PDB file of N, CA, C and O in Angstrom:
ATOM      1  N   UNK A   1      -6.879-135.572 144.450  1.00  0.00           N
ATOM      2  CA  UNK A   1      -5.750-134.673 144.287  1.00  0.00           C
ATOM      3  C   UNK A   1      -5.875-133.969 142.937  1.00  0.00           C
ATOM      4  O   UNK A   1      -6.304-134.572 141.953  1.00  0.00           O
ATOM      5  N   UNK A   2      -5.502-132.699 142.898  1.00  0.00           N
ATOM      6  CA  UNK A   2      -5.614-131.940 141.664  1.00  0.00           C
ATOM      7  C   UNK A   2      -4.250-131.392 141.255  1.00  0.00           C
ATOM      8  O   UNK A   2      -3.241-131.603 141.928  1.00  0.00           O
ATOM      9  N   UNK A   3      -4.256-130.690 140.145  1.00  0.00           N
ATOM     10  CA  UNK A   3      -3.046-130.083 139.616  1.00  0.00           C
ATOM     11  C   UNK A   3      -3.006-128.609 139.991  1.00  0.00           C
ATOM     12  O   UNK A   3      -4.042-127.945 140.030  1.00  0.00           O
ATOM     13  N   UNK A   4      -1.826-128.104 140.263  1.00  0.00           N
ATOM     14  CA  UNK A   4      -1.625-126.679 140.474  1.00  0.00           C
ATOM     15  C   UNK A   4      -1.133-126.110 139.143  1.00  0.00           C
ATOM     16  O   UNK A   4      -0.071-126.497 138.656  1.00  0.00           O
ATOM     17  N   UNK A   5      -1.909-125.187 138.551  1.00  0.00           N
ATOM     18  CA  UNK A   5      -1.586-124.639 137.240  1.00  0.00           C
ATOM     19  C   UNK A   5      -1.240-123.159 137.357  1.00  0.00           C
ATOM     20  O   UNK A   5      -1.927-122.393 138.034  1.00  0.00           O
ATOM     21  N   UNK A   6      -0.154-122.774 136.678  1.00  0.00           N
ATOM     22  CA  UNK A   6       0.222-121.366 136.596  1.00  0.00           C
ATOM     23  C   UNK A   6       0.542-121.062 135.134  1.00  0.00           C
ATOM     24  O   UNK A   6       1.421-121.688 134.542  1.00  0.00           O
ATOM     25  N   UNK A   7      -0.179-120.094 134.555  1.00  0.00           N
ATOM     26  CA  UNK A   7       0.035-119.678 133.175  1.00  0.00           C
ATOM     27  C   UNK A   7       0.539-118.236 133.210  1.00  0.00           C
ATOM     28  O   UNK A   7      -0.147-117.333 133.689  1.00  0.00           O
ATOM     29  N   UNK A   8       1.759-118.040 132.690  1.00  0.00           N
ATOM     30  CA  UNK A   8       2.392-116.719 132.720  1.00  0.00           C
ATOM     31  C   UNK A   8       2.678-116.258 131.292  1.00  0.00           C
ATOM     32  O   UNK A   8       3.185-117.021 130.470  1.00  0.00           O
ATOM     33  N   UNK A   9       2.343-114.994 131.012  1.00  0.00           N
ATOM     34  CA  UNK A   9       2.720-114.359 129.750  1.00  0.00           C
ATOM     35  C   UNK A   9       3.679-113.220 130.089  1.00  0.00           C
ATOM     36  O   UNK A   9       3.846-112.893 131.264  1.00  0.00           O
ATOM     37  N   UNK A  10       4.316-112.608 129.082  1.00  0.00           N
ATOM     38  CA  UNK A  10       5.216-111.490 129.391  1.00  0.00           C
ATOM     39  C   UNK A  10       4.510-110.340 130.119  1.00  0.00           C
ATOM     40  O   UNK A  10       5.154-109.586 130.849  1.00  0.00           O
ATOM     41  N   UNK A  11       3.204-110.201 129.928  1.00  0.00           N
ATOM     42  CA  UNK A  11       2.457-109.104 130.525  1.00  0.00           C
ATOM     43  C   UNK A  11       2.071-109.353 131.980  1.00  0.00           C
ATOM     44  O   UNK A  11       2.153-108.448 132.811  1.00  0.00           O
ATOM     45  N   UNK A  12       1.646-110.592 132.291  1.00  0.00           N
ATOM     46  CA  UNK A  12       1.100-110.850 133.631  1.00  0.00           C
ATOM     47  C   UNK A  12       0.890-112.345 133.856  1.00  0.00           C
ATOM     48  O   UNK A  12       1.116-113.162 132.963  1.00  0.00           O
ATOM     49  N   UNK A  13       0.456-112.679 135.058  1.00  0.00           N
ATOM     50  CA  UNK A  13       0.011-114.044 135.348  1.00  0.00           C
ATOM     51  C   UNK A  13      -1.422-114.150 134.817  1.00  0.00           C
ATOM     52  O   UNK A  13      -2.327-113.469 135.299  1.00  0.00           O
ATOM     53  N   UNK A  14      -1.607-115.007 133.828  1.00  0.00           N
ATOM     54  CA  UNK A  14      -2.913-115.153 133.181  1.00  0.00           C
ATOM     55  C   UNK A  14      -3.872-116.001 134.010  1.00  0.00           C
ATOM     56  O   UNK A  14      -5.076-115.743 134.038  1.00  0.00           O
ATOM     57  N   UNK A  15      -3.327-117.022 134.691  1.00  0.00           N
ATOM     58  CA  UNK A  15      -4.152-117.895 135.530  1.00  0.00           C
ATOM     59  C   UNK A  15      -3.261-118.560 136.561  1.00  0.00           C
ATOM     60  O   UNK A  15      -2.125-118.934 136.272  1.00  0.00           O
ATOM     61  N   UNK A  16      -3.783-118.701 137.753  1.00  0.00           N
ATOM     62  CA  UNK A  16      -3.094-119.467 138.793  1.00  0.00           C
ATOM     63  C   UNK A  16      -4.163-120.088 139.681  1.00  0.00           C
ATOM     64  O   UNK A  16      -5.009-119.390 140.240  1.00  0.00           O
ATOM     65  N   UNK A  17      -4.112-121.432 139.801  1.00  0.00           N
ATOM     66  CA  UNK A  17      -5.089-122.107 140.636  1.00  0.00           C
ATOM     67  C   UNK A  17      -5.066-123.608 140.460  1.00  0.00           C
ATOM     68  O   UNK A  17      -4.220-124.158 139.755  1.00  0.00           O
ATOM     69  N   UNK A  18      -6.007-124.261 141.113  1.00  0.00           N
ATOM     70  CA  UNK A  18      -6.131-125.717 141.060  1.00  0.00           C
ATOM     71  C   UNK A  18      -7.040-126.113 139.902  1.00  0.00           C
ATOM     72  O   UNK A  18      -8.103-125.524 139.705  1.00  0.00           O
ATOM     73  N   UNK A  19      -6.612-127.113 139.139  1.00  0.00           N
ATOM     74  CA  UNK A  19      -7.392-127.600 138.003  1.00  0.00           C
ATOM     75  C   UNK A  19      -7.421-129.127 138.007  1.00  0.00           C
ATOM     76  O   UNK A  19      -6.645-129.776 138.708  1.00  0.00           O
ATOM     77  N   UNK A  20      -8.338-129.692 137.204  1.00  0.00           N
ATOM     78  CA  UNK A  20      -8.453-131.145 137.081  1.00  0.00           C
ATOM     79  C   UNK A  20      -7.588-131.680 135.941  1.00  0.00           C
ATOM     80  O   UNK A  20      -7.048-132.782 136.032  1.00  0.00           O
ATOM     81  N   UNK A  21      -7.456-130.889 134.858  1.00  0.00           N
ATOM     82  CA  UNK A  21      -6.661-131.319 133.706  1.00  0.00           C
ATOM     83  C   UNK A  21      -6.264-130.105 132.882  1.00  0.00           C
ATOM     84  O   UNK A  21      -6.867-129.037 132.984  1.00  0.00           O
ATOM     85  N   UNK A  22      -5.226-130.295 132.056  1.00  0.00           N
ATOM     86  CA  UNK A  22      -4.730-129.240 131.169  1.00  0.00           C
ATOM     87  C   UNK A  22      -4.409-129.878 129.826  1.00  0.00           C
ATOM     88  O   UNK A  22      -3.729-130.904 129.777  1.00  0.00           O
ATOM     89  N   UNK A  23      -4.893-129.282 128.725  1.00  0.00           N
ATOM     90  CA  UNK A  23      -4.526-129.725 127.371  1.00  0.00           C
ATOM     91  C   UNK A  23      -3.685-128.636 126.742  1.00  0.00           C
ATOM     92  O   UNK A  23      -4.044-127.460 126.789  1.00  0.00           O
ATOM     93  N   UNK A  24      -2.555-129.028 126.146  1.00  0.00           N
ATOM     94  CA  UNK A  24      -1.637-128.064 125.550  1.00  0.00           C
ATOM     95  C   UNK A  24      -1.240-128.488 124.135  1.00  0.00           C
ATOM     96  O   UNK A  24      -1.235-129.677 123.817  1.00  0.00           O
ATOM     97  N   UNK A  25      -0.900-127.492 123.272  1.00  0.00           N
ATOM     98  CA  UNK A  25      -0.445-127.798 121.909  1.00  0.00           C
ATOM     99  C   UNK A  25       1.064-128.035 121.886  1.00  0.00           C
ATOM    100  O   UNK A  25       1.835-127.117 121.608  1.00  0.00           O
ATOM    101  N   UNK A  26       1.476-129.248 122.174  1.00  0.00           N
ATOM    102  CA  UNK A  26       2.895-129.595 122.217  1.00  0.00           C
ATOM    103  C   UNK A  26       3.543-129.581 120.844  1.00  0.00           C
ATOM    104  O   UNK A  26       2.856-129.601 119.822  1.00  0.00           O
ATOM    105  N   UNK A  27       4.869-129.545 120.825  1.00  0.00           N
ATOM    106  CA  UNK A  27       5.619-129.509 119.565  1.00  0.00           C
ATOM    107  C   UNK A  27       5.365-130.750 118.710  1.00  0.00           C
ATOM    108  O   UNK A  27       5.474-130.691 117.485  1.00  0.00           O
ATOM    109  N   UNK A  28       5.027-131.871 119.346  1.00  0.00           N
ATOM    110  CA  UNK A  28       4.768-133.109 118.604  1.00  0.00           C
ATOM    111  C   UNK A  28       3.291-133.482 118.630  1.00  0.00           C
ATOM    112  O   UNK A  28       2.936-134.640 118.411  1.00  0.00           O
ATOM    113  N   UNK A  29       2.429-132.500 118.897  1.00  0.00           N
ATOM    114  CA  UNK A  29       0.989-132.732 118.923  1.00  0.00           C
ATOM    115  C   UNK A  29       0.392-132.371 120.266  1.00  0.00           C
ATOM    116  O   UNK A  29       1.107-132.200 121.253  1.00  0.00           O
ATOM    117  N   UNK A  30      -0.913-132.259 120.294  1.00  0.00           N
ATOM    118  CA  UNK A  30      -1.609-131.923 121.532  1.00  0.00           C
ATOM    119  C   UNK A  30      -1.480-133.055 122.539  1.00  0.00           C
ATOM    120  O   UNK A  30      -1.484-134.231 122.174  1.00  0.00           O
ATOM    121  N   UNK A  31      -1.364-132.681 123.832  1.00  0.00           N
ATOM    122  CA  UNK A  31      -1.393-133.715 124.865  1.00  0.00           C
ATOM    123  C   UNK A  31      -2.062-133.170 126.120  1.00  0.00           C
ATOM    124  O   UNK A  31      -2.116-131.963 126.352  1.00  0.00           O
ATOM    125  N   UNK A  32      -2.566-134.098 126.916  1.00  0.00           N
ATOM    126  CA  UNK A  32      -3.297-133.750 128.129  1.00  0.00           C
ATOM    127  C   UNK A  32      -2.473-134.105 129.358  1.00  0.00           C
ATOM    128  O   UNK A  32      -1.827-135.152 129.408  1.00  0.00           O
ATOM    129  N   UNK A  33      -2.505-133.226 130.340  1.00  0.00           N
ATOM    130  CA  UNK A  33      -1.794-133.431 131.594  1.00  0.00           C
ATOM    131  C   UNK A  33      -2.832-133.685 132.679  1.00  0.00           C
ATOM    132  O   UNK A  33      -3.726-132.869 132.903  1.00  0.00           O
ATOM    133  N   UNK A  34      -2.701-134.818 133.342  1.00  0.00           N
ATOM    134  CA  UNK A  34      -3.597-135.194 134.432  1.00  0.00           C
ATOM    135  C   UNK A  34      -2.779-135.346 135.713  1.00  0.00           C
ATOM    136  O   UNK A  34      -1.549-135.288 135.686  1.00  0.00           O
ATOM    137  N   UNK A  35      -3.469-135.538 136.824  1.00  0.00           N
ATOM    138  CA  UNK A  35      -2.798-135.744 138.105  1.00  0.00           C
ATOM    139  C   UNK A  35      -1.783-136.874 138.000  1.00  0.00           C
ATOM    140  O   UNK A  35      -2.038-137.888 137.350  1.00  0.00           O
ATOM    141  N   UNK A  36      -0.634-136.697 138.641  1.00  0.00           N
ATOM    142  CA  UNK A  36       0.468-137.667 138.666  1.00  0.00           C
ATOM    143  C   UNK A  36       1.124-137.896 137.301  1.00  0.00           C
ATOM    144  O   UNK A  36       1.682-138.965 137.050  1.00  0.00           O
ATOM    145  N   UNK A  37       1.058-136.898 136.425  1.00  0.00           N
ATOM    146  CA  UNK A  37       1.733-136.977 135.123  1.00  0.00           C
ATOM    147  C   UNK A  37       3.243-137.058 135.356  1.00  0.00           C
ATOM    148  O   UNK A  37       3.762-136.475 136.308  1.00  0.00           O
ATOM    149  N   UNK A  38       3.929-137.772 134.495  1.00  0.00           N
ATOM    150  CA  UNK A  38       5.391-137.867 134.581  1.00  0.00           C
ATOM    151  C   UNK A  38       6.012-136.478 134.377  1.00  0.00           C
ATOM    152  O   UNK A  38       5.460-135.655 133.646  1.00  0.00           O
ATOM    153  N   UNK A  39       7.143-136.220 135.014  1.00  0.00           N
ATOM    154  CA  UNK A  39       7.825-134.933 134.797  1.00  0.00           C
ATOM    155  C   UNK A  39       8.165-134.757 133.315  1.00  0.00           C
ATOM    156  O   UNK A  39       8.596-135.694 132.644  1.00  0.00           O
ATOM    157  N   UNK A  40       7.959-133.526 132.822  1.00  0.00           N
ATOM    158  CA  UNK A  40       8.202-133.257 131.401  1.00  0.00           C
ATOM    159  C   UNK A  40       8.446-131.764 131.207  1.00  0.00           C
ATOM    160  O   UNK A  40       7.923-130.929 131.945  1.00  0.00           O
ATOM    161  N   UNK A  41       9.250-131.451 130.197  1.00  0.00           N
ATOM    162  CA  UNK A  41       9.376-130.081 129.695  1.00  0.00           C
ATOM    163  C   UNK A  41       9.160-130.179 128.195  1.00  0.00           C
ATOM    164  O   UNK A  41       9.778-131.014 127.534  1.00  0.00           O
ATOM    165  N   UNK A  42       8.285-129.329 127.645  1.00  0.00           N
ATOM    166  CA  UNK A  42       7.978-129.402 126.228  1.00  0.00           C
ATOM    167  C   UNK A  42       7.770-128.007 125.651  1.00  0.00           C
ATOM    168  O   UNK A  42       7.262-127.109 126.322  1.00  0.00           O
ATOM    169  N   UNK A  43       8.174-127.846 124.391  1.00  0.00           N
ATOM    170  CA  UNK A  43       7.844-126.630 123.663  1.00  0.00           C
ATOM    171  C   UNK A  43       6.366-126.643 123.320  1.00  0.00           C
ATOM    172  O   UNK A  43       5.774-127.707 123.138  1.00  0.00           O
ATOM    173  N   UNK A  44       5.773-125.467 123.233  1.00  0.00           N
ATOM    174  CA  UNK A  44       4.379-125.340 122.829  1.00  0.00           C
ATOM    175  C   UNK A  44       4.313-124.617 121.490  1.00  0.00           C
ATOM    176  O   UNK A  44       5.069-123.680 121.235  1.00  0.00           O
ATOM    177  N   UNK A  45       3.404-125.065 120.651  1.00  0.00           N
ATOM    178  CA  UNK A  45       3.198-124.473 119.332  1.00  0.00           C
ATOM    179  C   UNK A  45       1.988-123.541 119.384  1.00  0.00           C
ATOM    180  O   UNK A  45       1.353-123.386 120.427  1.00  0.00           O
ATOM    181  N   UNK A  46       1.682-122.926 118.244  1.00  0.00           N
ATOM    182  CA  UNK A  46       0.473-122.115 118.120  1.00  0.00           C
ATOM    183  C   UNK A  46      -0.733-123.014 118.358  1.00  0.00           C
ATOM    184  O   UNK A  46      -0.806-124.112 117.806  1.00  0.00           O
ATOM    185  N   UNK A  47      -1.672-122.563 119.166  1.00  0.00           N
ATOM    186  CA  UNK A  47      -2.871-123.351 119.448  1.00  0.00           C
ATOM    187  C   UNK A  47      -3.566-122.850 120.690  1.00  0.00           C
ATOM    188  O   UNK A  47      -3.434-121.684 121.064  1.00  0.00           O
ATOM    189  N   UNK A  48      -4.301-123.728 121.321  1.00  0.00           N
ATOM    190  CA  UNK A  48      -5.081-123.355 122.502  1.00  0.00           C
ATOM    191  C   UNK A  48      -4.670-124.184 123.709  1.00  0.00           C
ATOM    192  O   UNK A  48      -4.454-125.392 123.607  1.00  0.00           O
ATOM    193  N   UNK A  49      -4.566-123.522 124.847  1.00  0.00           N
ATOM    194  CA  UNK A  49      -4.396-124.196 126.133  1.00  0.00           C
ATOM    195  C   UNK A  49      -5.795-124.285 126.733  1.00  0.00           C
ATOM    196  O   UNK A  49      -6.482-123.272 126.865  1.00  0.00           O
ATOM    197  N   UNK A  50      -6.217-125.494 127.095  1.00  0.00           N
ATOM    198  CA  UNK A  50      -7.528-125.686 127.725  1.00  0.00           C
ATOM    199  C   UNK A  50      -7.322-126.301 129.089  1.00  0.00           C
ATOM    200  O   UNK A  50      -6.537-127.236 129.244  1.00  0.00           O
ATOM    201  N   UNK A  51      -8.030-125.772 130.086  1.00  0.00           N
ATOM    202  CA  UNK A  51      -7.944-126.352 131.417  1.00  0.00           C
ATOM    203  C   UNK A  51      -9.334-126.449 132.028  1.00  0.00           C
ATOM    204  O   UNK A  51     -10.199-125.602 131.806  1.00  0.00           O
ATOM    205  N   UNK A  52      -9.518-127.528 132.817  1.00  0.00           N
ATOM    206  CA  UNK A  52     -10.798-127.783 133.467  1.00  0.00           C
ATOM    207  C   UNK A  52     -10.661-127.585 134.962  1.00  0.00           C
ATOM    208  O   UNK A  52      -9.760-128.130 135.600  1.00  0.00           O
ATOM    209  N   UNK A  53     -11.574-126.793 135.511  1.00  0.00           N
ATOM    210  CA  UNK A  53     -11.614-126.570 136.955  1.00  0.00           C
ATOM    211  C   UNK A  53     -13.072-126.482 137.374  1.00  0.00           C
ATOM    212  O   UNK A  53     -13.846-125.709 136.809  1.00  0.00           O
ATOM    213  N   UNK A  54     -13.438-127.273 138.363  1.00  0.00           N
ATOM    214  CA  UNK A  54     -14.811-127.271 138.886  1.00  0.00           C
ATOM    215  C   UNK A  54     -15.857-127.487 137.803  1.00  0.00           C
ATOM    216  O   UNK A  54     -16.916-126.860 137.820  1.00  0.00           O
ATOM    217  N   UNK A  55     -15.556-128.379 136.859  1.00  0.00           N
ATOM    218  CA  UNK A  55     -16.509-128.708 135.806  1.00  0.00           C
ATOM    219  C   UNK A  55     -16.574-127.695 134.674  1.00  0.00           C
ATOM    220  O   UNK A  55     -17.288-127.918 133.697  1.00  0.00           O
ATOM    221  N   UNK A  56     -15.853-126.599 134.779  1.00  0.00           N
ATOM    222  CA  UNK A  56     -15.834-125.557 133.742  1.00  0.00           C
ATOM    223  C   UNK A  56     -14.551-125.687 132.921  1.00  0.00           C
ATOM    224  O   UNK A  56     -13.476-125.931 133.470  1.00  0.00           O
ATOM    225  N   UNK A  57     -14.675-125.523 131.604  1.00  0.00           N
ATOM    226  CA  UNK A  57     -13.501-125.542 130.729  1.00  0.00           C
ATOM    227  C   UNK A  57     -13.184-124.121 130.287  1.00  0.00           C
ATOM    228  O   UNK A  57     -14.071-123.394 129.838  1.00  0.00           O
ATOM    229  N   UNK A  58     -11.918-123.723 130.413  1.00  0.00           N
ATOM    230  CA  UNK A  58     -11.455-122.409 129.970  1.00  0.00           C
ATOM    231  C   UNK A  58     -10.392-122.602 128.902  1.00  0.00           C
ATOM    232  O   UNK A  58      -9.700-123.620 128.872  1.00  0.00           O
ATOM    233  N   UNK A  59     -10.271-121.601 128.017  1.00  0.00           N
ATOM    234  CA  UNK A  59      -9.355-121.714 126.888  1.00  0.00           C
ATOM    235  C   UNK A  59      -8.579-120.411 126.711  1.00  0.00           C
ATOM    236  O   UNK A  59      -9.140-119.321 126.821  1.00  0.00           O
ATOM    237  N   UNK A  60      -7.282-120.539 126.437  1.00  0.00           N
ATOM    238  CA  UNK A  60      -6.424-119.396 126.134  1.00  0.00           C
ATOM    239  C   UNK A  60      -5.682-119.703 124.833  1.00  0.00           C
ATOM    240  O   UNK A  60      -4.998-120.722 124.738  1.00  0.00           O
ATOM    241  N   UNK A  61      -5.813-118.830 123.829  1.00  0.00           N
ATOM    242  CA  UNK A  61      -5.106-119.012 122.555  1.00  0.00           C
ATOM    243  C   UNK A  61      -3.688-118.467 122.686  1.00  0.00           C
ATOM    244  O   UNK A  61      -3.474-117.360 123.180  1.00  0.00           O
ATOM    245  N   UNK A  62      -2.718-119.274 122.229  1.00  0.00           N
ATOM    246  CA  UNK A  62      -1.305-118.881 122.364  1.00  0.00           C
ATOM    247  C   UNK A  62      -0.575-118.949 121.026  1.00  0.00           C
ATOM    248  O   UNK A  62      -1.009-119.633 120.099  1.00  0.00           O
ATOM    249  N   UNK A  63       0.533-118.233 120.947  1.00  0.00           N
ATOM    250  CA  UNK A  63       1.424-118.287 119.776  1.00  0.00           C
ATOM    251  C   UNK A  63       2.605-119.210 120.018  1.00  0.00           C
ATOM    252  O   UNK A  63       3.407-119.427 119.110  1.00  0.00           O
ATOM    253  N   UNK A  64       2.733-119.762 121.225  1.00  0.00           N
ATOM    254  CA  UNK A  64       3.832-120.657 121.546  1.00  0.00           C
ATOM    255  C   UNK A  64       4.309-120.428 122.962  1.00  0.00           C
ATOM    256  O   UNK A  64       3.779-119.580 123.680  1.00  0.00           O
ATOM    257  N   UNK A  65       5.325-121.198 123.362  1.00  0.00           N
ATOM    258  CA  UNK A  65       5.873-121.086 124.702  1.00  0.00           C
ATOM    259  C   UNK A  65       6.445-122.420 125.124  1.00  0.00           C
ATOM    260  O   UNK A  65       6.920-123.201 124.299  1.00  0.00           O
ATOM    261  N   UNK A  66       6.393-122.675 126.440  1.00  0.00           N
ATOM    262  CA  UNK A  66       6.811-123.979 126.934  1.00  0.00           C
ATOM    263  C   UNK A  66       6.034-124.341 128.185  1.00  0.00           C
ATOM    264  O   UNK A  66       5.452-123.483 128.850  1.00  0.00           O
ATOM    265  N   UNK A  67       6.038-125.643 128.492  1.00  0.00           N
ATOM    266  CA  UNK A  67       5.347-126.168 129.665  1.00  0.00           C
ATOM    267  C   UNK A  67       6.323-127.036 130.452  1.00  0.00           C
ATOM    268  O   UNK A  67       7.141-127.754 129.876  1.00  0.00           O
ATOM    269  N   UNK A  68       6.224-126.958 131.771  1.00  0.00           N
ATOM    270  CA  UNK A  68       6.993-127.824 132.659  1.00  0.00           C
ATOM    271  C   UNK A  68       6.023-128.462 133.643  1.00  0.00           C
ATOM    272  O   UNK A  68       5.178-127.788 134.232  1.00  0.00           O
ATOM    273  N   UNK A  69       6.159-129.778 133.809  1.00  0.00           N
ATOM    274  CA  UNK A  69       5.320-130.520 134.757  1.00  0.00           C
ATOM    275  C   UNK A  69       6.235-131.233 135.737  1.00  0.00           C
ATOM    276  O   UNK A  69       7.166-131.931 135.337  1.00  0.00           O
ATOM    277  N   UNK A  70       5.962-131.052 137.034  1.00  0.00           N
ATOM    278  CA  UNK A  70       6.687-131.811 138.061  1.00  0.00           C
ATOM    279  C   UNK A  70       5.852-131.825 139.338  1.00  0.00           C
ATOM    280  O   UNK A  70       5.349-130.791 139.776  1.00  0.00           O
ATOM    281  N   UNK A  71       5.714-132.995 139.920  1.00  0.00           N
ATOM    282  CA  UNK A  71       4.997-133.187 141.183  1.00  0.00           C
ATOM    283  C   UNK A  71       3.646-132.478 141.238  1.00  0.00           C
ATOM    284  O   UNK A  71       3.357-131.746 142.184  1.00  0.00           O
ATOM    285  N   UNK A  72       2.818-132.705 140.205  1.00  0.00           N
ATOM    286  CA  UNK A  72       1.476-132.138 140.109  1.00  0.00           C
ATOM    287  C   UNK A  72       1.450-130.616 140.049  1.00  0.00           C
ATOM    288  O   UNK A  72       0.437-129.990 140.362  1.00  0.00           O
ATOM    289  N   UNK A  73       2.578-130.023 139.644  1.00  0.00           N
ATOM    290  CA  UNK A  73       2.625-128.584 139.377  1.00  0.00           C
ATOM    291  C   UNK A  73       2.897-128.376 137.902  1.00  0.00           C
ATOM    292  O   UNK A  73       3.885-128.880 137.367  1.00  0.00           O
ATOM    293  N   UNK A  74       2.011-127.625 137.240  1.00  0.00           N
ATOM    294  CA  UNK A  74       2.120-127.363 135.806  1.00  0.00           C
ATOM    295  C   UNK A  74       2.399-125.873 135.625  1.00  0.00           C
ATOM    296  O   UNK A  74       1.611-125.032 136.058  1.00  0.00           O
ATOM    297  N   UNK A  75       3.515-125.552 134.987  1.00  0.00           N
ATOM    298  CA  UNK A  75       3.889-124.159 134.731  1.00  0.00           C
ATOM    299  C   UNK A  75       3.971-123.941 133.239  1.00  0.00           C
ATOM    300  O   UNK A  75       4.667-124.670 132.531  1.00  0.00           O
ATOM    301  N   UNK A  76       3.248-122.921 132.754  1.00  0.00           N
ATOM    302  CA  UNK A  76       3.291-122.563 131.348  1.00  0.00           C
ATOM    303  C   UNK A  76       3.793-121.136 131.202  1.00  0.00           C
ATOM    304  O   UNK A  76       3.317-120.223 131.878  1.00  0.00           O
ATOM    305  N   UNK A  77       4.758-120.957 130.313  1.00  0.00           N
ATOM    306  CA  UNK A  77       5.239-119.623 129.949  1.00  0.00           C
ATOM    307  C   UNK A  77       4.839-119.470 128.492  1.00  0.00           C
ATOM    308  O   UNK A  77       5.353-120.187 127.633  1.00  0.00           O
ATOM    309  N   UNK A  78       3.923-118.542 128.196  1.00  0.00           N
ATOM    310  CA  UNK A  78       3.327-118.473 126.861  1.00  0.00           C
ATOM    311  C   UNK A  78       3.324-117.056 126.312  1.00  0.00           C
ATOM    312  O   UNK A  78       3.394-116.070 127.046  1.00  0.00           O
ATOM    313  N   UNK A  79       3.238-116.999 124.985  1.00  0.00           N
ATOM    314  CA  UNK A  79       2.982-115.741 124.289  1.00  0.00           C
ATOM    315  C   UNK A  79       1.553-115.802 123.805  1.00  0.00           C
ATOM    316  O   UNK A  79       1.186-116.709 123.058  1.00  0.00           O
ATOM    317  N   UNK A  80       0.746-114.853 124.220  1.00  0.00           N
ATOM    318  CA  UNK A  80      -0.668-114.859 123.854  1.00  0.00           C
ATOM    319  C   UNK A  80      -0.868-114.416 122.426  1.00  0.00           C
ATOM    320  O   UNK A  80      -0.096-113.613 121.900  1.00  0.00           O
ATOM    321  N   UNK A  81      -1.934-114.953 121.782  1.00  0.00           N
ATOM    322  CA  UNK A  81      -2.328-114.475 120.464  1.00  0.00           C
ATOM    323  C   UNK A  81      -2.991-113.123 120.656  1.00  0.00           C
ATOM    324  O   UNK A  81      -3.766-112.926 121.592  1.00  0.00           O
ATOM    325  N   UNK A  82      -2.687-112.211 119.778  1.00  0.00           N
ATOM    326  CA  UNK A  82      -3.278-110.859 119.868  1.00  0.00           C
ATOM    327  C   UNK A  82      -4.489-110.755 118.994  1.00  0.00           C
ATOM    328  O   UNK A  82      -5.120-109.699 118.936  1.00  0.00           O
TER     329      UNK A  82
END
C-alpha cells in the first residue's frame, strides 16, 4: 500500500500521485510520513519537501505551509521558494 500525495501552491497543483514516503519541514523539526501514519495536521517551515516514488526522490523547496495526513492521504498546501 502506498500514500496518495497532493502538493498545492497558490499557482497550481505541483504534484499529485502515489508515493512511498514524504519528508516535510515541520514546525518542530523535519519528519517523515510513511504508510499508515497517524492522522496529523502540522505547520510547515522554510525547507524542502522530499518524496519518493518508484525509487526516485524528488524535492520541492518551500517557504512554509501546512500538511494534513489522514487514511494514507497526504495533502500539502505550500508557498514555493522563488
